[in-house]
Structures are given as structure tokens and as C-alpha cells.
C-alpha positions in Angstrom: -12.3 -6.7 -14.3 -9.6 -4.3 -13.1 -8.3 -4.1 -9.5 -6.6 -1.0 -8.3 -4.2 -1.7 -5.5 -1.4 -0.5 -3.2 1.1 -3.3 -2.4 0.3 -5.0 0.9 -2.7 -2.8 1.7 -6.2 -4.0 2.3 -6.6 -4.3 -1.5 -4.5 -7.5 -1.1 -7.7 -9.2 0.2 -9.7 -8.9 -3.0 -6.6 -9.6 -5.0 -6.2 -12.9 -3.2 -10.0 -13.7 -3.6 -9.8 -12.9 -7.4 -7.0 -15.5 -7.7 -8.9 -18.0 -5.5 -11.9 -17.5 -7.7 -10.0 -18.1 -10.9 -11.5 -15.0 -12.6 -9.6 -13.0 -15.2 -8.5 -9.5 -14.0 -6.0 -6.8 -14.6 -3.9 -5.2 -11.8 -3.3 -1.4 -11.6 -0.8 -0.2 -9.0 -1.6 3.0 -7.1 0.9 5.2 -5.2 -0.8 5.6 -1.9 0.9 9.0 -1.2 0.6 10.7 -4.6 -2.7 9.1 -5.5 -1.4 8.5 -9.0 -1.8 5.1 -10.8 1.1 3.4 -12.6 -0.4 4.7 -15.8 -0.3 8.3 -14.7 -4.0 8.7 -13.9 -5.3 10.6 -10.9 -6.8 7.9 -8.7 -9.2 10.3 -7.0 -11.0 10.8 -10.3 -11.6 7.0 -10.4 -12.6 6.7 -6.7 -13.5 9.9 -4.9 -12.8 8.2 -1.6 -9.1 8.3 -2.5 -8.2 4.8 -1.2 -8.0 1.3 -2.4 -9.4 -1.2 -3.2 -11.3 -0.2 -6.3 -12.7 -2.9 -8.6 -13.9 -1.8 -12.0 -16.2 -4.4 -13.6 -16.1 -5.2 -17.2 -19.0 -2.9 -17.9 -17.2 0.0 -16.3 -19.1 -0.1 -13.0 -16.9 0.7 -10.0 -17.1 -1.2 -6.7 -15.4 0.1 -3.5 -15.0 -1.2 0.1 -13.2 -4.5 0.5 -15.9 -6.5 2.3 -18.4 -5.7 -0.4 -16.0 -6.4 -3.2 -14.9 -9.8 -1.9 -18.5 -10.9 -1.5 -19.3 -9.8 -5.0 -16.4 -11.8 -6.4 -17.4 -14.9 -4.4 -20.9 -14.7 -5.7 -19.7 -14.9 -9.3 -18.2 -18.3 -8.7 -20.5 -20.0 -6.1 -19.0 -23.4 -7.0 -15.7 -22.2 -5.4 -17.5 -21.8 -2.0 -15.6 -18.6 -1.1 -18.8 -17.4 0.6 -21.9 -19.3 1.8 -25.1 -18.7 -0.2 -26.9 -15.5 0.3 -29.8 -15.6 2.8 -28.3 -18.4 4.9 -27.1 -18.2 8.5 -23.6 -19.0 7.4 -23.6 -16.1 5.0 -24.5 -13.9 8.0 -21.7 -15.5 10.0 -19.4 -14.5 7.1 -20.6 -10.9 7.2 -20.2 -11.0 11.0 -16.5 -11.8 10.6 -16.0 -9.3 7.8 -17.5 -6.6 10.0 -15.4 -7.5 12.9 -12.2 -7.5 10.8 -13.0 -4.2 9.2 -14.2 -2.3 12.3 -12.2 -3.8 15.2 -8.9 -4.7 13.4 -8.5 -2.8 10.1 -9.8 0.5 11.4 -7.5 0.4 14.5 -4.4 -0.2 12.4 -5.3 3.1 10.6 -4.4 5.0 13.7 -0.9 3.4 13.8 -0.2 4.0 10.2 -1.2 7.7 10.5 1.8 9.9 11.1 -0.2 12.5 13.1 -1.3 10.0 15.7 0.2 11.1 19.0 3.0 8.7 20.2 1.6 8.5 23.7 -1.8 7.3 22.3 -0.3 4.4 20.3 0.3 1.9 23.2 -3.4 2.0 24.0 -4.2 1.3 20.4 -1.8 -1.6 20.3 -3.2 -3.0 23.5 -6.7 -2.9 22.0 -5.6 -4.6 18.8 -3.9 -7.4 20.8 -7.2 -7.9 22.7 -9.2 -8.0 19.4 -6.7 -10.5 17.9 -6.9 -12.6 21.0 -10.6 -13.0 20.4 -9.8 -14.5 17.0 -7.1 -16.7 18.5 -9.6 -18.0 21.0 -12.1 -18.7 18.3 -9.6 -21.0 16.5 -8.7 -22.7 19.9 -12.4 -23.3 20.7 -13.5 -24.6 17.3 -10.4 -26.5 16.3 -11.2 -25.6 12.7 -8.6 -24.4 10.2 -10.6 -21.4 8.9 -13.0 -18.8 10.4 -16.2 -20.6 9.1 -15.0 -24.1 9.5 -13.1 -26.4 7.1 -13.5 -24.2 4.0 -11.4 -21.1 3.1 -13.6 -18.0 2.7 -13.2 -14.4 1.8 -13.1 -13.6 5.5 -10.0 -15.6 5.8 -8.3 -13.6 3.1 -9.1 -10.4 4.8 -8.0 -11.6 8.2 -4.7 -12.8 6.7 -4.0 -9.4 5.2 -4.7 -7.3 8.3 -2.8 -9.8 10.6 0.3 -9.3 8.3 0.4 -5.6 9.3 1.0 -6.3 13.0 4.8 -6.6 12.7 5.1 -3.4 10.8 3.6 -1.3 13.6 5.0 -3.1 16.6 2.0 -5.2 17.6 3.5 -8.5 18.9 1.2 -11.5 18.2 3.8 -14.2 19.0 1.7 -15.4 22.0 -1.3 -16.1 19.8 -0.4 -19.6 18.6 -3.6 -20.5 16.8 -3.6 -17.3 14.9 0.0 -17.8 13.8 -0.9 -21.3 12.6 -3.8 -19.8 10.7 -1.4 -17.3 9.0 1.0 -20.1 8.0 -1.8 -22.2 6.6 -3.2 -19.4 4.5 0.3 -18.3 3.3 0.8 -21.8 1.8 -2.2 -21.4 -0.5 -1.1 -21.1 -4.2 -3.4 -18.1 -4.8 -2.0 -16.3 -1.8 1.5 -16.9 -2.9 0.7 -15.7 -6.4 -0.9 -12.5 -5.1 2.1 -11.8 -2.8 4.5 -12.3 -5.6 2.5 -10.1 -8.0 2.6 -7.2 -5.5 6.3 -7.6 -4.9 5.8 -8.8 -1.4 7.3 -12.3 -1.9 10.2 -13.4 -4.1 
């Protein structure tokens, strides 16, 4: 498999999951501005959507959209328990979290990363993001569990870890969310997470 990524972007989520899964893969860096890969290819010819992640399977089949990609990876190694079995209520809970992260968190960050977003609109976006992150913090406070689905790390935790990391870069202060910060610290200590961060040049 081959994962096309931009350092620190949402492609970090499937990157982490691939390492957690222990599956062989190659990394190809993409310049988010020029849409050129490190090998000189036009990324838009590989993925017409123009954004990462893109996972190309061994048979050449392309997969896009992070929540779909991470579930596919998890299903290749069910013994790793990165996702509950398909058809179970717990698998639906996983999808519930993936949908929340992608629509309520990830999508909102896009407005803060976009240069054309009016400055007077950004405080409202930041306030909404804080409210959405507060919901996650309250979930951890209520359940007293280390990960979103309980005691087992899942692909949803990888995705949450990645988008939460963006907060500091756009001025969303999450210091008051103690349980969420503990979650971030827990996930950062995982060997696969550290390896992914180092591979993308995000950690020495």
C-alpha cells in the first residue's frame, strides 16, 4: 500500500492507523500548495479531489476520505481490534464518533486554515469548536475510560488526536479541557503515534 500525505494534516490519522496495524506501506509526501508529490507527480491526477489522504492499495485501487480509509485498514487486521466487528452496535458507535470528528471538528478547522475566511468570522468558529471539543471532554469525564470506545484504542482515537493537535496552530485554547488533554498525552505516548510523528518530521 502507498499513503499520500501532507505532514500534520488529516492524513496523519491513517498513517498512525497503518503503524498500529503493523501493515507494510510506503509514504509519499505531497505539497499541499503546489499539489505536487515528492516524486514530481501531479497529485490531482492521482486524486481528483486534490486533497489527502489517498491510500493506493497493492492492486492499484485508490481509497480516499480518512474515516473510510481507517476502517478499511482496521478490517485487514481484526485481531488488532482497531475497529469493532462490522454489523455490531460498537461498530456503529465507532462510525458515530468518526462522523462527529469529521463534520463537527475537522470541517470547522477548515474555515480557520483558509486564508479567505473573514477575520471577524473566526471568533465564532473558534467558539463553536471549543463547544464541540467540550462535548468530547465531557464524554471522557463521564465514562472514566481512556479511549472513545472504552479501554481499547481505536481508529477514532487516532483521528481525534490529529484534529485536536491543530487547535494550538489556529488559536483555539483547549487548556481548560483537562480530560481531553490527558487523552492527547496518552495517545502521544503510543509507539506507533511517535513513529508516525517522527516520519512526518513533526517530532525529533
